[in-house]
Structures are given as structure tokens and as C-alpha cells.
C-alpha positions as CSV (number, residue, x, y, z in Angstrom):
1,M,27.5,16.7,-9.1
2,L,23.9,15.5,-9.8
3,K,22.9,12.6,-11.9
4,R,19.7,10.9,-12.9
5,V,19.3,7.3,-11.8
6,Y,16.6,4.9,-13.1
7,V,15.2,3.7,-9.7
8,W,11.6,2.6,-10.1
9,E,11.0,0.1,-12.9
10,F,7.7,0.0,-14.8
11,P,6.2,-2.9,-12.8
12,V,6.9,-0.9,-9.5
13,R,5.3,2.2,-10.9
14,L,2.4,0.3,-12.4
15,T,1.6,-1.5,-9.1
16,H,1.9,1.8,-7.2
17,W,-0.8,3.6,-9.2
18,V,-3.0,0.5,-9.5
19,N,-2.9,0.3,-5.7
20,V,-3.7,4.0,-5.4
21,L,-6.8,3.6,-7.6
22,S,-7.8,0.3,-6.0
23,I,-7.5,1.6,-2.5
24,I,-9.6,4.6,-3.2
25,M,-12.4,2.6,-4.8
26,L,-12.2,-0.1,-2.2
27,A,-12.4,2.4,0.6
28,I,-15.4,4.2,-0.9
29,T,-17.4,1.1,-1.8
30,G,-16.4,-0.8,1.4
31,Y,-17.5,2.1,3.5
32,Y,-20.8,2.2,1.7
33,I,-21.3,-1.6,2.1
34,G,-20.8,-1.2,5.8
35,N,-22.8,2.0,6.2
36,P,-24.9,2.8,3.2
37,F,-25.1,6.6,2.6
38,M,-27.3,6.4,-0.5
39,H,-30.6,4.6,-0.8
40,A,-32.6,3.3,-3.7
41,Y,-36.0,4.7,-4.2
42,S,-37.2,2.3,-7.0
43,S,-36.6,-1.3,-8.0
44,T,-34.6,-0.1,-11.0
45,Q,-31.9,1.3,-8.8
46,Y,-29.2,-1.2,-8.0
47,I,-26.9,0.9,-5.8
48,M,-25.8,-1.8,-3.3
49,G,-25.4,-4.3,-6.1
50,W,-23.1,-1.9,-8.1
51,M,-21.1,-1.1,-5.0
52,R,-20.5,-4.7,-4.2
53,F,-19.6,-5.4,-7.8
54,L,-17.1,-2.6,-7.9
55,H,-15.7,-3.6,-4.5
56,F,-15.1,-7.2,-5.6
57,S,-13.7,-6.1,-9.0
58,F,-11.1,-3.8,-7.4
59,A,-10.4,-6.4,-4.8
60,Y,-9.3,-8.8,-7.6
61,L,-7.3,-6.0,-9.2
62,F,-5.6,-5.1,-6.0
63,T,-4.7,-8.7,-5.2
64,C,-3.2,-9.2,-8.7
65,S,-1.2,-6.0,-8.3
66,F,0.1,-7.2,-4.9
67,I,1.1,-10.5,-6.3
68,L,3.0,-8.8,-9.2
69,R,4.8,-6.6,-6.7
70,L,5.8,-9.6,-4.6
71,Y,7.1,-11.3,-7.8
72,W,9.0,-8.1,-8.7
73,A,10.7,-8.2,-5.3
74,F,12.6,-11.2,-6.6
75,A,12.8,-10.3,-10.3
76,G,13.3,-6.5,-10.1
77,N,16.4,-4.3,-9.7
78,P,18.2,-3.7,-6.4
79,Y,15.9,-0.9,-5.5
80,A,12.8,-3.1,-5.7
81,N,14.4,-6.3,-4.2
82,W,13.1,-7.9,-1.1
83,R,16.5,-7.4,0.6
84,V,15.9,-3.7,0.9
85,F,13.0,-4.4,3.3
86,N,15.3,-6.4,5.7
87,P,14.5,-4.8,9.1
88,F,17.4,-6.5,11.0
89,S,20.1,-4.1,10.0
90,A,22.0,-1.9,12.5
91,E,22.6,0.7,9.7
92,K,18.9,0.9,8.9
93,I,18.0,1.5,12.6
94,K,20.6,4.3,12.8
95,D,19.3,5.8,9.6
96,L,15.7,5.5,10.8
97,I,16.5,7.6,13.9
98,E,18.1,10.4,11.8
99,I,15.3,10.4,9.3
100,S,12.7,10.4,12.0
101,K,14.3,13.5,13.6
102,F,14.1,15.3,10.2
103,Y,10.5,14.3,9.7
104,L,9.6,15.5,13.2
105,L,11.4,18.8,12.5
106,L,14.1,18.0,15.2
107,R,16.8,18.2,12.6
108,R,17.2,21.0,10.1
109,D,19.7,19.6,7.6
110,V,18.7,16.7,5.3
111,P,20.3,13.5,6.6
112,P,22.6,11.6,4.2
113,A,20.3,8.5,4.6
114,L,17.5,10.4,2.9
115,K,19.6,11.1,-0.2
116,K,19.9,7.5,-1.2
117,A,18.3,6.6,-4.5
118,G,16.0,3.8,-3.3
119,H,13.8,3.3,-0.3
120,T,14.9,5.0,2.9
121,A,15.2,3.2,6.2
122,C,11.9,4.7,7.3
123,A,10.2,3.4,4.2
124,T,11.7,0.0,4.8
125,Y,9.8,-0.5,8.1
126,V,6.7,1.3,7.1
127,Y,6.3,-0.6,3.8
128,L,7.0,-3.9,5.5
129,A,4.2,-3.2,8.0
130,L,2.0,-2.0,5.1
131,F,2.6,-5.3,3.2
132,I,1.5,-7.2,6.2
133,L,-1.7,-5.1,6.4
134,F,-2.3,-5.7,2.7
135,I,-2.0,-9.5,3.3
136,I,-4.4,-9.4,6.2
137,Q,-6.8,-7.2,4.3
138,I,-6.8,-9.6,1.3
139,L,-7.3,-12.7,3.5
140,T,-10.1,-11.2,5.6
141,G,-11.8,-9.8,2.4
142,F,-11.8,-13.2,0.7
143,A,-12.9,-14.9,3.9
144,L,-16.0,-12.8,3.9
145,Y,-16.4,-13.3,0.2
146,S,-16.2,-17.1,0.6
147,Q,-19.5,-17.0,2.6
148,S,-21.4,-16.5,-0.6
149,H,-19.0,-18.4,-2.9
150,V,-18.4,-22.1,-2.6
151,G,-15.2,-23.7,-3.8
152,G,-11.7,-24.7,-2.8
153,L,-10.2,-21.5,-4.3
154,W,-12.1,-19.3,-1.8
155,K,-11.1,-21.5,1.1
156,I,-7.4,-21.2,0.1
157,L,-7.6,-17.4,-0.4
158,G,-9.2,-16.8,3.0
159,G,-12.2,-19.0,3.7
160,W,-10.1,-20.9,6.2
161,M,-10.1,-17.9,8.5
162,L,-13.8,-18.5,9.3
163,V,-12.7,-21.5,11.3
164,L,-10.6,-19.3,13.5
165,F,-12.8,-16.2,13.7
166,V,-16.5,-15.4,13.5
167,D,-17.5,-13.3,10.5
168,N,-18.2,-10.2,12.5
169,T,-14.7,-10.2,13.9
170,L,-13.2,-10.5,10.4
171,R,-15.4,-7.7,9.2
172,L,-14.2,-5.5,12.1
173,Y,-10.6,-6.2,11.3
174,H,-11.2,-5.6,7.6
175,H,-12.8,-2.2,8.5
176,L,-10.1,-1.1,10.9
177,I,-7.3,-1.9,8.6
178,M,-9.0,0.2,5.9
179,W,-8.6,3.2,8.3
180,L,-5.0,2.3,9.0
181,I,-4.3,2.3,5.3
182,I,-6.0,5.6,4.8
183,A,-3.9,7.1,7.6
184,F,-0.8,5.8,5.9
185,I,-1.8,7.4,2.6
186,L,-2.3,10.8,4.3
187,A,1.2,10.5,5.9
188,H,2.7,9.2,2.7
189,V,1.5,12.1,0.6
190,Y,2.6,14.7,3.2
191,I,6.1,13.1,3.6
192,S,6.6,12.8,-0.1
193,W,5.8,16.5,-0.6
194,F,8.0,17.4,2.4
195,V,11.0,15.5,1.1
196,E,10.5,16.7,-2.4
197,R,10.7,20.3,-1.2
198,A,13.6,19.7,1.1
199,E,15.8,17.6,-1.1
200,K,14.6,18.5,-4.6
201,N,15.4,15.1,-5.9
202,G,12.3,14.5,-8.1
203,L,10.8,12.1,-5.7
204,I,7.2,12.6,-6.8
205,S,7.9,12.8,-10.5
206,S,10.0,9.6,-10.2
207,M,6.8,7.6,-9.7
208,F,5.8,8.7,-13.2
209,S,9.2,8.6,-15.0
210,G,11.1,6.1,-12.8
211,Y,14.1,8.5,-12.5
212,K,15.4,10.3,-9.4
213,V,18.1,12.9,-9.2
214,I,20.8,12.2,-6.6
215,E,24.3,13.4,-5.8
216,D,27.1,11.5,-7.5
């Protein structure tokens, strides 16, 4: 018997789509800042200025979205709670192996671990790593931003990293993590489509409605 379960609350869905928009804009503008592919031909064109403005604006938006998601890890329902991202669980490791076999086409039937309403074991480890990358990306970004903005806030948000690393090293890390996040997005879209077709549980539509269809 199938039933609809309200899994993803509004703050979870909101931060998900805000992150999607922010990452797209940050990747495009960030790549341009590092390697300009359009050039101004008159003094009235302000391409680099607009790219930097958009990059900084979406960086603020992304940071606020990330903070909201961290807060909701404590205030949200069990599917959003920080406890689901606990990597030190024997059951999760076992589920991870079975799910990985299915993703790699080494197993034909859908494993029971993939039919759970919330995050799968695979998502637990991947999203935990992704959150760490988000934190590093935010800190390195604000560290570079603090070079042209004086104040205690910028030092707290990431300026202190300039004491540990030279700016070129931070810029390199910031750039490499962007590509790691892009690689995650490509894998995330493919796996979501793959699981949606295999399980038919409304996985993709659940990020709009919040509801998934699972076996009772």
C-alpha cells in the first residue's frame, strides 16, 4: 500500500532552490572574474563591475540560505534533523554499500534502503561532505572579499584565513571547490532522475510539493 508523506518542509525546499540559483550565478560570475570571456569596448560598459556585484550579492544570499538550513537542522522535522547526517552508523554503512551497487548497476532490484522517506545513506555522506565544501567556500570567499573591505565582521567571516594562507592559495581553493560543486550537481541531477524512474516515488516533484510516495 502506498501513502503520501510530507518529508521536505518549506524551509528545506526554499534553501534547496535558493542554493540552486545561487550556485549557478556564483559559478558563472566567479568564472568570469577569474577568466573574463567578455570585454568592454567603451567606458560606459561596466561588465566586470556588474559581475563582481552579482557575485557578491549571490554570495550573501547563499550564505544566508546556508545559515537557515543549519538552523533548520535543529528546528525541522526528523527528515531535516542533523541526526540523519550522522556518518558513524553501522546500518548506514551497510545501506550505503547496497545503494552504491544499485547506482553502479551492479544490482537490479531497488534496495529497501532506497525506499525510505528521508535522505538515503548515500545522501548522508555526500551531503555531509557537501556542507563542509560549502563552509570552506564561504570562508575562502569572504577571506578574499575582506582584502577590499575593512572591518571586524569580514575578519570573522573569513579574513582570518589570510593569516594562514596567501591570497592566491585561497583563490585556488575557491576555484577548485567550485568545480567539485558543479560535479556534484551533475551527479545529483542524474541520480535523482535515475531513482525517480526506478522507484517512482515522486522524488523530483517532492522538492516542489514536499510530499513523497512510499510503501506503508
